[in-house]
C-alpha positions in Angstrom: -3.8 -12.9 -9.5 -2.6 -14.9 -6.5 -2.6 -13.0 -3.2 -0.5 -13.8 -0.2 -0.4 -11.9 3.1 2.7 -12.3 5.4 4.4 -10.8 8.3 8.0 -9.7 7.9 9.3 -12.8 9.6 7.3 -15.0 7.2 8.7 -13.4 4.1 11.3 -15.5 2.2 14.5 -13.6 1.1 13.2 -13.9 -2.5 9.8 -12.3 -1.5 11.6 -9.5 0.4 13.9 -8.8 -2.5 11.0 -8.8 -5.0 8.8 -6.4 -2.9 11.7 -4.0 -2.3 12.6 -4.1 -6.0 9.0 -3.4 -7.1 8.7 -0.5 -4.6 12.0 0.9 -5.6 11.4 0.5 -9.3 8.2 2.4 -9.1 8.5 4.9 -6.3 12.2 5.8 -6.6 13.2 5.1 -10.3 9.9 5.6 -12.3 8.7 8.5 -10.2 12.2 9.9 -9.9 11.8 10.4 -6.2 14.6 9.5 -3.9 13.1 8.9 -0.4 13.7 6.8 2.7 12.3 3.5 1.4 13.4 1.5 4.4 11.6 3.3 7.1 11.5 0.6 9.8 7.8 -0.1 9.5 8.2 -3.3 7.4 9.6 -5.2 10.3 6.9 -4.2 12.9 5.4 -7.4 14.2 1.8 -6.3 13.3 2.7 -5.1 9.8 1.4 -7.3 7.0 2.8 -7.4 3.5 0.2 -8.1 0.7 2.0 -9.7 -2.3 0.3 -10.0 -5.6 1.6 -12.6 -8.2 0.8 -13.1 -11.8 2.5 -16.0 -13.5 4.8 -16.4 -10.5 6.1 -12.8 -10.7 5.3 -10.3 -8.0 3.5 -7.5 -9.8 1.5 -5.9 -7.0 2.1 -5.0 -3.3 0.6 -3.1 -0.4 1.7 -2.7 3.2 -0.9 -2.9 6.0 0.1 -1.1 9.2 -1.4 -1.1 12.7 -2.9 1.9 14.3 -0.3 4.3 15.8 2.5 3.5 13.5 2.0 6.1 10.8 -1.5 7.4 11.6 -3.7 7.1 14.7 -5.8 4.6 12.7 -4.5 1.5 10.9 -3.3 2.4 7.4 -2.4 0.9 4.0 0.6 2.2 2.3 3.2 1.5 -0.4 0.4 0.6 -2.7 2.1 -0.3 -6.0 1.6 -2.2 -9.2 4.2 -3.0 -11.8 3.9 -1.0 -15.0 2.8 -4.2 -16.8 -0.3 -4.3 -14.6 -1.6 -0.8 -15.1 -4.9 -0.3 -16.9 -6.1 -3.9 -16.4 -7.8 -3.5 -13.0 -5.0 -4.9 -10.9 -4.7 -1.7 -8.9 -8.4 -1.9 -7.9 -8.0 -5.5 -7.1 -5.0 -4.8 -4.9 -6.8 -2.1 -3.0 -9.8 -4.3 -2.5 -7.6 -7.1 -1.2 -5.7 -4.8 1.1 -9.0 -3.5 2.6 -10.2 -7.1 3.1 -7.0 -8.1 4.9 -6.9 -4.9 7.0 -10.5 -5.5 8.1 -9.8 -9.1 8.9 -7.0 -8.0 11.2 -8.8 -5.0 12.8 -12.6 -5.4 12.2 -14.6 -2.2 12.1 -11.5 0.1 12.4 -11.2 3.0 10.0 -8.3 2.9 7.4 -6.2 6.0 6.7 -4.0 6.4 3.7 -1.6 9.1 2.4 -2.6 9.1 -1.3 -0.8 10.7 -4.2 -3.1 13.6 -5.0 -3.7 12.7 -8.6 -5.1 9.3 -7.4 -7.7 10.7 -5.1 -10.6 9.8 -7.4 -9.3 6.2 -7.7 -9.3 5.9 -3.9 -12.8 7.6 -3.6 -14.1 4.7 -5.7 -12.9 2.4 -2.9 -14.7 4.3 -0.2 -11.9 6.7 0.9 -12.8 10.4 1.7 -10.4 13.3 1.9 -9.5 14.3 5.4 -6.6 16.8 4.8 -5.5 19.5 2.6 -3.0 18.7 -0.2 0.6 18.6 1.0 4.0 17.7 -0.5 5.7 14.5 0.6 9.0 13.9 -1.0 8.2 16.5 -3.6 5.0 14.7 -4.7 1.5 16.2 -3.9 -0.4 14.0 -1.5 -3.6 14.0 0.5 -4.7 12.0 3.5 -7.9 10.0 3.1 -9.9 7.8 5.4 -12.3 4.9 4.8 -14.8 4.1 7.6 -15.5 0.4 8.1 -18.8 -0.8 6.8 
């Protein structure tokens, strides 16, 4: 995988199209969950977009958000892999890369995520611990999790 981290202003129109398509294909179409995909956080000057490419095709993506935008702590969201990448370790590699990028931006700061509930064990393997009760977000069970910086 090739990884690139960019601000909104650094994204090419092709990269923007590809990341929005990947997010929509998985979160809206595959998961059958209409939700406000364009929430205004993509354009925040401190937001970073982590793009993962295999064979020149974007197949993984995560959004790194500064503290105070969605949670009091910095957060990682919109963590997504194309269905062609599932089961090959790409998701773990994506989360590892997102953590590295987040800690490079904000060293020693905790990271909070809103994880789909069924993926909580996956995120535990990456150092995240549950900090909330289960809740519904857009009809899908979620849980907030935090990772304290090492």
